[in-house]
N, C-alpha and C positions, 0 to 999 in steps of 0.2 A: 758041702756047699762050695761052689766055685767062685771065690772072691777074685776080682781083678782090680787092683789098686794101681793108679797111674800117677806120674809126676812129670810135669813139663818143666824143662830148664832152658833158659836163654843164656848163651855164652858166645864168646868169639869163635870157638871152634867146637866141632863135634866131640873131640877128646875131652876138652875142658868141661863141656856140658855133662857128659857121662860121668866124669870124675866127680863133679860137684853133686850130681844127682845121687850117686852111690854113697857119697859122704853124708848127704842129708838123710838118706834112708838107712844108713848103717849096714849096707849089704855088699856082697861080692858081685862081680860082673856076671857070674853064672846064675844069680838069683833073679835076673831081670831080662825082659825082652826090650830091645832098643829100636825105636823107629825115628828116623830123621823127618820131622814135619816140615822144616824149612832149612834149606842149605845155605841161606844167607846170600849176601852179595858184597862186592868190594867197594861199593859207594854209589851215591846217587845225588846229582846236582850239588856236589860239594858238601853234603850233609853228613858224610861218614858212611861206613859200610853197615849193612844190616847183619845183625848177629844170627847165628844158627839157632834153631828151636828143635829140641829133641824131647821125645816122650819116652819115659821109662815105665814099663809095665811090669809090676811084680808078679812073678809066677805063682800059681795057685797056693801051694803049701806055704811059701814064705809070706804071702799076703795074709793068709789066715792067722799065721803066728804073730805077725805085726799087729793086726787088728785086735787080736785078743789080748796082746800084751800092753797095749797103750792104755794109760790111765785115763778115766773119764769122770772126773769129779763132778758130781751133780751140782755143787754149789758154785761152779765157775761159769758165769754167763758168757754168751757169745759176744765178743767185743764189738762195739759200734765203730763206724768209720771215724778215724782220728783226724786231727787237724791236718796231719801230713797227707792223708788221703783226700781231704777236701781240696788241698792244693792240686792234686791230680785232676779233679773235676774242673777247677778254675782254669788251669793251663790248657786242658783239652778243649774247653769251650772257646777260649780265646784263640787257640790255634785254628780251630775249624772256622771261626768267624773271619779271621784274617785271610784264610785261604779262599773262602767263598767271596769275599770282597775283591780279591785279586781276579777271581774268575767271573766277576760281575753277575753273581747269582744271589738272589734274595731268598731267604728261607728263615723260618722260625727255628731257633735252636733251644733244645732242652737237654739237661744232663741229669743223670741218676747213676746209682750203682747197680750193677747187674747181680744176678744170683751167684753165690759163691761156688767155686769149683770144689773138687774133692779135697783140695789142700786149704780151703777156706779163703782163697783169694777172690776179691770182687773186682771185676773190670769196670772201668768208667765207660758208661754208655752215653753216646751223643746222638740224640734223635733229631732228625731234620724233617720239617714239614713245610708245605707251601704249594704254590701253583706250578704244575708241569716241571717236576724235578726228575723226570725220567732220565734226563741227560747225565745226572749224577750216578745212575745205576749202570747203564751200559749193557752190552751183550754179555750174558752170563755173569753179571755183576762185576765185570772187569774194571770199569771205571770206579765203582764204589770200593772195590778191594784196593785199587791203587791209591785212592784218596785215604782210606783207612791206614794203609801202610805208611804213607808220608806223615800223617798225623801222629802215628805211633813213634816214628823216627824223630820228629821234632820234639814231641812231648818228652820222650825218654832222654833226649839230649839236654833239654832244659832242666829236667829233674836230676840229671846225672845218675840215673838208674832206670831200669826197665819199668815202664808204666803201661799196662795194657789198656787200650782204648778200642771200643767197638763203635763204629759209625754206622748208623742205619738211616734209611730214607723212607718215610711214610710206612714204616713197619715191614719193609721188604724182607729183611733177614728173618723176622719172626714167621712170616708166611712161608718163606722158603724152608725154614727148619721144620715146620709142621708137615709140609709136603714131603720133605726128605725122610722124616721119621715114618710117615705112612707108607712110603715106597719101600723102605727097609723092611717093615713088617710084612708087606705083601710079598716081597721077594724071598723072605725067610720062609713063609708058608709055602711058596712055590717050590723052594729047595726041598722042604720036607716031603711034600706030595710027590715030587718027581724022583726023589731019592738021589739027586745029584747036585753038585755045586752050581751056584748061580754067580756069574761074573757081571758086576755092574759097569756102567760107563765110567771113563776116567773122571776123577773128581779132584777138587782142591784138597789140601790137607785138612782144612776146617770141615769140609763136607764129609770127608772120610771119618773124621773123629765123631761126627754126629751119628753116622751109621753104626760105628763100633759101639758107642755108648748106648744107642737104642737097643742093640741086640746082645749086649754083654751078659745079660741075665737070662737070655732065651734058653729054655730047657732043651731045645732040640737042634740048635745050630751054633756054630762058632764063626767068627769073621777073621779075615786076614787081609792085609794090604799086599798087593803084588805089583810087579813092574817097576819102571823107573819114571821119575818126573820128566816131562809134564803129563805123562799118560798113565800114572799110577792109579790102580783100581782097587776096589774092595771085592773080595770073593766071599760068598756065604756058603758054608760047608755044613751039610747035615752031620750030626754026631753019630 
């Protein structure tokens, strides 16, 4: 069985992110593949620089060993969101509300916790609904992604730690993810039938991650990211 376990780390530099990730996993550098999802920035509007985001993917043999060696006591329940996490929802909602007021945009705001990732972390999801909010999405979701980035920056600064917030407008991200996963499966089938790799259009780090996750357990293909930002692509390769 080909297990692929990943860990995303936020840190000031790539080196610090990798060092922290390896320490958390208890592995050596040779045991993981490293992908820089976000190279960060030096600052925006005086709010401080954006930290880098790095994904560590444990290589097959090491992943299997870690998964089989981890204790899984049946009596230990999945922890519910704590009061500290509720603070994340409150600050995220307040931040989005204030930004919309400054933009003179009216929208209904609802908050919730998203599905946990492979490390059990739940993002705060802020859903916006209302009349004609397409201005908040923009071409290829550029406006929505910029809004989400600023919300994450402000929220993390107020929390004094990284707090992941996903901002969505009228279910756009959900629809987009469904379409992206469907496309990934179609291109994987095409790669198998044609017997040669298929290179997708350039994507954001988030979209590339969705494709990788959708096809990580596919029995007949593997995926890789190639190229440099902002034209980094996913390639689907027959096994």
